[in-house]
C-alpha positions as CSV (number, residue, x, y, z in Angstrom):
1,M,-172.6,-72.3,46.3
2,L,-172.4,-74.5,43.4
3,P,-174.4,-73.3,40.2
4,K,-177.0,-75.1,38.4
5,L,-174.5,-76.8,36.1
6,T,-170.7,-76.9,35.8
7,L,-169.0,-78.8,32.9
8,V,-165.4,-79.5,33.5
9,L,-163.6,-80.2,29.9
10,G,-160.2,-81.5,29.6
11,G,-158.1,-84.4,27.9
12,A,-157.3,-87.9,28.9
13,A,-155.6,-88.0,32.4
14,S,-155.8,-84.1,32.4
15,G,-156.9,-84.2,36.2
16,K,-160.4,-83.1,35.3
17,S,-161.9,-85.8,37.4
18,L,-159.7,-85.2,40.5
19,W,-160.5,-81.3,40.2
20,A,-164.1,-81.8,40.0
21,E,-164.3,-83.9,42.7
22,N,-162.5,-81.4,44.9
23,H,-164.3,-78.6,43.6
24,L,-167.8,-80.7,44.8
25,L,-166.6,-81.7,48.0
26,T,-165.7,-77.9,48.6
27,N,-169.0,-76.9,47.9
28,C,-171.1,-79.5,49.0
29,L,-172.0,-81.7,52.1
30,E,-173.6,-84.3,50.4
31,P,-171.8,-85.4,47.2
32,V,-173.3,-88.1,45.0
33,Y,-170.7,-89.8,42.4
34,L,-173.0,-91.1,39.4
35,A,-170.5,-93.2,37.5
36,T,-171.3,-94.0,34.0
37,S,-168.3,-96.3,33.0
38,R,-169.1,-100.0,31.5
39,I,-165.9,-102.5,32.6
40,F,-164.9,-104.0,29.6
41,D,-161.3,-104.9,30.5
42,D,-158.7,-105.1,33.3
43,E,-157.4,-101.5,32.2
44,I,-160.7,-100.1,32.7
45,K,-161.4,-102.1,35.8
46,M,-158.0,-100.5,37.2
47,R,-158.8,-96.9,36.4
48,I,-162.1,-97.2,37.8
49,E,-160.3,-98.5,41.2
50,V,-158.2,-95.7,41.3
51,H,-161.0,-93.2,41.1
52,K,-162.7,-95.2,43.9
53,S,-159.9,-95.2,45.9
54,R,-159.9,-91.4,46.1
55,R,-163.6,-91.2,47.1
56,N,-164.8,-92.4,50.9
57,D,-167.0,-90.9,53.1
58,P,-169.1,-88.7,52.6
59,W,-169.3,-89.8,48.9
60,R,-172.4,-91.9,47.6
61,T,-171.9,-93.7,44.5
62,C,-174.3,-94.2,42.0
63,E,-174.2,-96.0,38.6
64,A,-176.0,-95.4,35.5
65,D,-174.4,-96.2,31.8
66,L,-177.3,-95.1,30.0
67,D,-180.0,-93.4,31.5
68,L,-179.1,-91.1,34.1
69,S,-182.6,-89.5,34.8
70,P,-183.9,-91.6,37.8
71,V,-180.5,-90.5,39.9
72,L,-180.8,-87.1,38.7
73,F,-184.8,-86.8,39.6
74,G,-184.2,-88.5,42.8
75,L,-181.7,-85.9,44.4
76,K,-182.3,-83.1,46.6
77,P,-181.3,-79.3,46.6
78,D,-178.9,-79.5,49.5
79,Q,-176.8,-82.6,47.4
80,G,-174.3,-82.2,44.8
81,V,-173.7,-84.8,41.8
82,L,-170.8,-85.1,39.7
83,I,-171.3,-87.2,36.7
84,D,-168.3,-88.6,35.2
85,C,-168.3,-89.0,32.5
86,A,-170.2,-87.8,29.6
87,T,-167.6,-89.4,27.5
88,M,-168.3,-92.8,28.5
89,W,-172.1,-92.1,28.9
90,L,-171.8,-91.2,25.0
91,S,-169.6,-94.2,24.1
92,N,-172.5,-96.7,25.9
93,Q,-175.1,-95.0,23.7
94,M,-173.2,-95.4,20.6
95,L,-172.0,-99.0,21.3
96,D,-175.9,-99.7,22.2
97,G,-177.1,-97.9,19.1
98,C,-179.3,-95.5,20.7
99,D,-180.6,-92.4,18.8
100,L,-177.5,-89.8,19.9
101,T,-180.0,-86.7,19.4
102,D,-182.8,-88.5,21.8
103,A,-180.3,-89.6,24.3
104,Q,-178.5,-86.3,24.1
105,S,-182.1,-84.0,24.7
106,A,-183.0,-86.7,27.5
107,L,-179.8,-85.8,29.4
108,L,-179.8,-82.1,29.0
109,D,-183.5,-82.3,30.6
110,A,-182.8,-84.5,33.2
111,V,-179.7,-82.2,34.2
112,A,-182.2,-78.9,33.8
113,T,-184.8,-80.5,35.9
114,C,-182.0,-81.9,38.4
115,R,-183.2,-80.4,41.8
116,A,-179.3,-80.7,42.6
117,P,-176.2,-78.7,41.5
118,V,-174.7,-80.8,38.6
119,I,-171.0,-81.1,37.6
120,I,-170.4,-83.1,34.7
121,V,-166.6,-84.0,33.5
122,S,-166.4,-84.4,29.8
123,N,-163.3,-85.4,27.4
124,E,-162.2,-82.6,24.7
125,V,-161.4,-84.8,22.0
126,G,-161.2,-82.4,19.3
127,H,-157.9,-81.4,19.9
128,G,-156.1,-84.3,18.0
129,I,-155.8,-85.6,14.6
130,V,-158.4,-86.6,12.2
131,P,-159.2,-90.2,13.4
132,D,-158.7,-92.9,10.7
133,N,-161.7,-94.8,11.0
134,A,-165.3,-94.1,10.2
135,L,-166.3,-95.1,13.8
136,A,-163.7,-92.7,15.7
137,R,-164.7,-89.9,13.5
138,A,-168.6,-90.4,14.2
139,F,-167.6,-90.7,18.0
140,R,-165.3,-87.5,17.9
141,E,-168.1,-85.6,16.0
142,A,-170.7,-86.9,18.7
143,Q,-168.5,-85.8,21.5
144,G,-168.0,-82.2,20.2
145,R,-171.8,-81.8,19.8
146,L,-172.6,-83.0,23.0
147,N,-169.9,-80.8,24.7
148,I,-171.0,-77.9,22.8
149,A,-175.0,-78.5,24.0
150,L,-173.4,-79.3,27.6
151,A,-171.6,-75.8,27.3
152,A,-174.3,-73.7,26.1
153,Q,-176.5,-74.9,29.0
154,A,-173.7,-74.8,31.6
155,N,-173.6,-72.0,34.1
156,V,-169.6,-72.5,34.7
157,A,-167.2,-74.5,31.9
158,V,-163.8,-75.0,33.1
159,M,-160.8,-76.7,31.0
160,V,-158.5,-78.7,33.3
161,T,-154.8,-79.3,31.9
162,A,-152.2,-81.0,33.6
163,G,-154.5,-80.3,36.8
164,L,-155.1,-76.7,36.3
165,P,-158.4,-74.9,35.6
166,T,-159.0,-72.5,33.2
167,V,-162.5,-70.7,33.4
168,L,-164.1,-70.8,29.5
169,K,-167.9,-69.6,31.1
170,G,-168.8,-68.0,34.6
171,Q,-167.0,-67.8,37.5
172,I,-166.0,-70.5,39.7
173,S,-166.4,-70.0,43.5
């Protein structure tokens, strides 16, 4: 049985999405994939296609780039949802000039009131060098704050490196 909230962290191309997909499938009969990415270029389009090709039946895919609440509020307790990913969601918020404090609060509230178990994938961006421009530094800070808030609310937090999970908080089944 999945806990209320599982946070899956990792670097880019660390295997976190695949691990989260498999973890949800192993523990849920009705998996829902909540995609947050916007397609800006051919590279992102190709990455999305790779992710889609891994998922077929029984996955149901929903797309929401800013407000995840309608999807989360519509789920049933016997479903499970994978939000992939918080990093793209945050990028969308910043690009649209949204108030990040309000957006983060709304996301945390929507996750807390969702009747289905939630797994959120998010990038850990604080392990690298300090970015050389103000926007990238602001994003890194905002992502760090979001990850801290998600981890505080999560029952389970897992760091995935090279496809291998390390439990940071709670226990995985």
